Every structure is written in structure tokens, then in C-alpha cells.
Backbone as CSV, one residue per row, in Angstrom:
resi,resn,N_x,N_y,N_z,CA_x,CA_y,CA_z,C_x,C_y,C_z
1,MET,-76.226,129.768,104.558,-76.426,129.590,105.979,-76.721,130.950,106.619
2,PHE,-77.379,130.902,107.760,-77.805,132.135,108.420,-77.333,132.199,109.871
3,VAL,-77.023,133.413,110.305,-76.858,133.731,111.718,-77.778,134.913,111.997
4,THR,-78.099,135.119,113.246,-78.934,136.250,113.623,-78.065,137.265,114.341
5,ALA,-78.029,138.479,113.818,-77.249,139.552,114.418,-78.182,140.704,114.764
6,ASN,-78.228,141.040,116.040,-79.101,142.110,116.534,-80.546,141.908,116.082
7,GLY,-80.987,140.662,116.112,-82.367,140.336,115.780,-82.666,140.196,114.299
8,THR,-81.660,140.375,113.438,-81.855,140.275,111.996,-81.150,139.039,111.464
9,LYS,-81.878,138.239,110.710,-81.301,137.041,110.102,-80.424,137.459,108.929
10,ILE,-79.147,137.050,108.950,-78.187,137.449,107.926,-77.591,136.201,107.286
11,GLU,-77.628,136.177,105.955,-77.030,135.059,105.224,-75.538,135.308,105.088
12,THR,-74.738,134.291,105.387,-73.287,134.406,105.285,-72.686,133.029,105.026
13,MET,-71.463,133.012,104.545,-70.769,131.746,104.326,-70.281,131.233,105.676
14,LEU,-70.652,130.012,106.009,-70.265,129.400,107.274,-69.558,128.082,107.012
15,PRO,-68.701,127.640,107.937,-68.331,128.349,109.151,-67.395,129.503,108.852
16,CYS,-67.417,130.489,109.751,-66.476,131.610,109.690,-66.260,132.088,111.114
17,THR,-65.224,132.866,111.308,-64.967,133.407,112.639,-65.793,134.675,112.841
18,ILE,-65.905,135.084,114.088,-66.587,136.345,114.379,-65.881,137.482,113.664
19,GLU,-64.558,137.470,113.658,-63.803,138.522,112.979,-64.145,138.580,111.492
20,GLU,-64.192,137.434,110.826,-64.544,137.396,109.404,-65.956,137.925,109.181
21,PHE,-66.879,137.529,110.039,-68.258,137.989,109.917,-68.339,139.504,110.065
22,LEU,-67.663,140.043,111.065,-67.688,141.489,111.278,-67.148,142.234,110.064
23,LEU,-66.038,141.769,109.525,-65.450,142.425,108.357,-66.383,142.359,107.152
24,ARG,-67.105,141.251,106.983,-68.080,141.133,105.883,-69.236,142.118,106.047
25,GLN,-69.482,142.514,107.296,-70.557,143.484,107.572,-70.021,144.915,107.604
26,ASP,-68.778,145.091,107.162,-68.113,146.403,107.163,-67.994,146.998,108.560
27,LEU,-67.737,146.128,109.544,-67.514,146.563,110.920,-66.070,146.251,111.303
28,LEU,-65.391,147.222,111.870,-64.037,146.990,112.343,-64.104,146.262,113.683
29,PRO,-63.443,145.115,113.794,-63.509,144.350,115.048,-63.130,145.150,116.291
30,ARG,-62.226,146.100,116.163,-61.804,146.871,117.341,-62.821,147.945,117.735
31,SER,-63.874,148.117,116.930,-64.846,149.173,117.219,-66.196,148.646,117.715
32,VAL,-66.241,147.343,118.086,-67.505,146.756,118.528,-67.312,145.883,119.770
33,VAL,-68.426,145.661,120.449,-68.518,144.694,121.543,-69.466,143.615,121.052
34,VAL,-69.120,142.338,121.284,-69.912,141.236,120.732,-70.317,140.251,121.827
35,GLU,-71.579,139.825,121.731,-72.096,138.733,122.549,-72.466,137.612,121.583
36,HIS,-71.972,136.398,121.836,-72.200,135.238,120.967,-73.000,134.206,121.740
37,ASN,-74.208,133.944,121.282,-75.104,132.985,121.941,-75.228,133.265,123.438
38,GLY,-75.336,134.550,123.787,-75.568,134.945,125.168,-74.328,135.157,126.012
39,ALA,-73.142,134.918,125.466,-71.901,135.083,126.228,-71.035,136.175,125.608
40,ALA,-70.512,137.055,126.450,-69.620,138.108,125.969,-68.350,137.485,125.409
41,VAL,-67.838,138.078,124.325,-66.622,137.584,123.678,-65.569,138.681,123.732
42,ALA,-64.393,138.346,124.249,-63.282,139.304,124.281,-62.798,139.547,122.853
43,PRO,-62.441,140.776,122.532,-61.947,141.065,121.174,-60.783,140.168,120.763
44,SER,-59.972,139.755,121.707,-58.839,138.878,121.392,-59.295,137.497,120.926
45,GLU,-60.562,137.146,121.149,-61.096,135.846,120.745,-61.839,135.881,119.411
46,PHE,-62.055,137.070,118.831,-62.841,137.185,117.601,-62.291,136.302,116.480
47,ALA,-60.979,136.203,116.359,-60.374,135.434,115.264,-60.381,133.928,115.534
48,GLN,-60.673,133.510,116.771,-60.691,132.086,117.108,-62.096,131.533,117.344
49,ARG,-63.082,132.394,117.508,-64.451,131.946,117.811,-65.196,131.722,116.514
50,TRP,-65.636,130.494,116.292,-66.296,130.110,115.034,-67.807,130.214,115.143
51,LEU,-68.430,130.701,114.078,-69.884,130.780,113.982,-70.414,129.584,113.216
52,GLN,-71.585,129.131,113.622,-72.285,128.045,112.951,-73.708,128.511,112.628
53,ALA,-74.369,127.819,111.746,-75.747,128.160,111.376,-76.622,128.224,112.625
54,GLY,-77.444,129.263,112.695,-78.365,129.425,113.812,-77.807,130.188,114.997
55,ASP,-76.517,130.500,114.988,-75.936,131.254,116.094,-76.554,132.645,116.169
56,ARG,-76.499,133.219,117.380,-77.051,134.549,117.615,-75.934,135.472,118.098
57,LEU,-75.887,136.655,117.509,-74.915,137.673,117.897,-75.643,138.942,118.296
58,GLU,-75.106,139.603,119.290,-75.504,140.973,119.612,-74.240,141.790,119.414
59,ILE,-74.304,142.797,118.574,-73.149,143.605,118.231,-73.467,145.059,118.557
60,VAL,-72.612,145.674,119.369,-72.791,147.067,119.760,-71.562,147.842,119.305
61,LYS,-71.783,148.920,118.566,-70.680,149.781,118.147,-70.244,150.651,119.310
62,ILE,-68.935,150.764,119.453,-68.366,151.623,120.487,-68.271,153.034,119.915
63,VAL,-68.803,153.999,120.656,-68.784,155.389,120.209,-68.062,156.208,121.265
64,ALA,-67.066,156.950,120.821,-66.319,157.824,121.734,-66.819,159.252,121.579
65,GLY,-66.734,159.970,122.614,-67.162,161.364,122.541,-67.286,161.965,123.924
66,GLY,-67.676,163.185,123.944,-67.770,163.827,125.260,-68.964,164.724,125.354
């Protein structure tokens, strides 16, 4: 099954949560901001929000610095 993340089609085992998907992509859930099918998702919801085939994600890494 596929989801689209940042415009790239990615094959993954579905259904899975956003948190599981992020970890499979070697992304720490606390270090990203996620939009799921056009809606912002609070980090506290990553473990409860389920992905299905065809879903779209926008994932932005948080970078700290000065």
C-alpha cells in the first residue's frame, strides 16, 4: 500500500499510525510537524491517527538554532 509524503509516493504496511510511519522513515515524532490530508495533526495525536492507502502527508522537520 502507498501513502504520499511530501509529494513522494511511499510504500508502507497499512493501516498504521502516523507515529509508526514516522519511525519507519527514521523520523522522531517529536522533531516534526505533520499535516494529514490537509489538516494539521497535534503531536499528541500521532499514535492515534491511522493512515490508509492514498493518504497524503506533509512532514516538516523542526530545526532549532540561532
